[in-house]
C-alpha positions as CSV (number, residue, x, y, z in Angstrom):
1,X,5.6,-5.2,-15.9
2,X,9.1,-4.0,-15.6
3,X,9.3,-3.2,-12.0
4,X,11.7,-4.4,-9.3
5,X,10.1,-5.4,-5.9
6,X,11.0,-5.2,-2.4
7,X,9.2,-7.7,-0.2
8,X,8.8,-7.5,3.5
9,X,6.8,-9.7,6.0
10,X,5.2,-7.2,8.3
11,X,3.9,-3.5,8.5
12,X,6.9,-2.4,10.6
13,X,9.3,-3.6,8.0
14,X,7.2,-1.9,5.2
15,X,7.6,1.6,6.9
16,X,11.2,0.9,7.6
17,X,11.8,0.0,3.9
18,X,10.0,2.8,2.9
19,X,12.0,5.2,5.1
20,X,15.0,4.2,3.1
21,X,13.5,5.7,0.0
22,X,13.8,4.7,-3.8
23,X,10.2,3.5,-4.3
24,X,7.6,4.5,-6.9
25,X,4.7,2.6,-5.5
26,X,3.8,0.6,-2.5
27,X,1.6,-2.5,-2.6
28,X,0.4,-2.9,0.9
29,X,-1.3,-6.1,2.2
30,X,-3.8,-5.2,4.8
31,X,-3.4,-8.2,7.1
32,X,0.2,-8.6,8.4
33,X,1.8,-9.5,11.7
34,X,3.2,-6.9,14.1
35,X,1.7,-3.8,12.2
36,X,-1.1,-4.3,9.7
37,X,-1.2,-2.4,6.6
38,X,-3.7,0.1,7.7
39,X,-1.2,1.1,10.4
40,X,1.8,1.1,8.3
41,X,0.0,3.3,5.8
42,X,-1.0,5.6,8.5
43,X,2.8,5.7,9.7
44,X,4.0,6.4,6.2
45,X,1.4,9.3,5.5
46,X,2.3,10.9,8.9
47,X,6.0,10.7,7.9
48,X,5.0,12.3,4.5
49,X,3.3,15.1,6.2
50,X,6.6,16.0,7.9
51,X,9.0,15.3,5.0
52,X,6.8,16.1,2.1
53,X,5.9,14.0,-1.0
54,X,3.4,11.4,-1.6
55,X,4.0,7.8,-2.8
56,X,1.1,5.9,-3.9
57,X,-0.1,2.9,-1.7
58,X,-2.4,0.3,-3.3
59,X,-4.0,-2.1,-0.8
60,X,-4.1,-5.8,-1.5
61,X,-6.5,-7.6,0.6
62,X,-9.2,-10.6,0.5
63,X,-11.5,-8.2,2.3
64,X,-13.5,-6.6,-0.6
65,X,-16.8,-5.3,1.1
66,X,-17.7,-1.8,0.9
67,X,-16.6,-1.0,4.4
68,X,-13.3,-2.7,4.0
69,X,-12.3,-0.6,1.0
70,X,-13.4,2.5,2.9
71,X,-11.1,1.8,5.8
72,X,-8.3,1.3,3.2
73,X,-9.0,4.8,1.8
74,X,-9.5,6.6,5.1
75,X,-6.1,5.1,6.2
76,X,-4.6,6.9,3.4
77,X,-4.2,4.3,0.6
78,X,-4.8,5.4,-3.0
79,X,-6.6,2.4,-4.5
80,X,-7.8,-1.2,-3.4
81,X,-7.3,-4.6,-5.2
82,X,-9.0,-7.7,-3.9
83,X,-7.2,-11.0,-3.8
84,X,-6.7,-13.1,-5.5
85,X,-4.7,-10.6,-7.7
86,X,-5.0,-10.5,-11.4
87,X,-2.4,-9.0,-13.5
88,X,-4.9,-6.8,-15.5
89,X,-6.3,-5.5,-12.4
90,X,-2.9,-4.5,-11.0
91,X,-1.8,-3.0,-14.4
92,X,-5.1,-1.0,-14.4
93,X,-4.5,0.3,-10.7
94,X,-0.8,1.4,-11.6
95,X,-2.1,3.2,-14.5
96,X,-4.8,5.0,-12.5
97,X,-2.4,6.3,-10.0
98,X,0.3,7.6,-12.4
């Protein structure tokens, strides 16, 4: 797809990496140690409110029930992808947020 990726192991690292800048998109796992993806998304959105700007965040999770998707969107995520991920679904999600 022509993108470079930065991989982190938990939500706290995701927020820290985002603070460094240079991202066009965040693919956020929901279940992670230390800080889950919902909390990490809330932290990023809080920073955006003070700094300005908005980076698209797409949830990646095995939890695909309606209430799970709603939790992701309420946390500030822009879209939701169920696992296992399929390339075509990822491409469509990226196209939707551009």
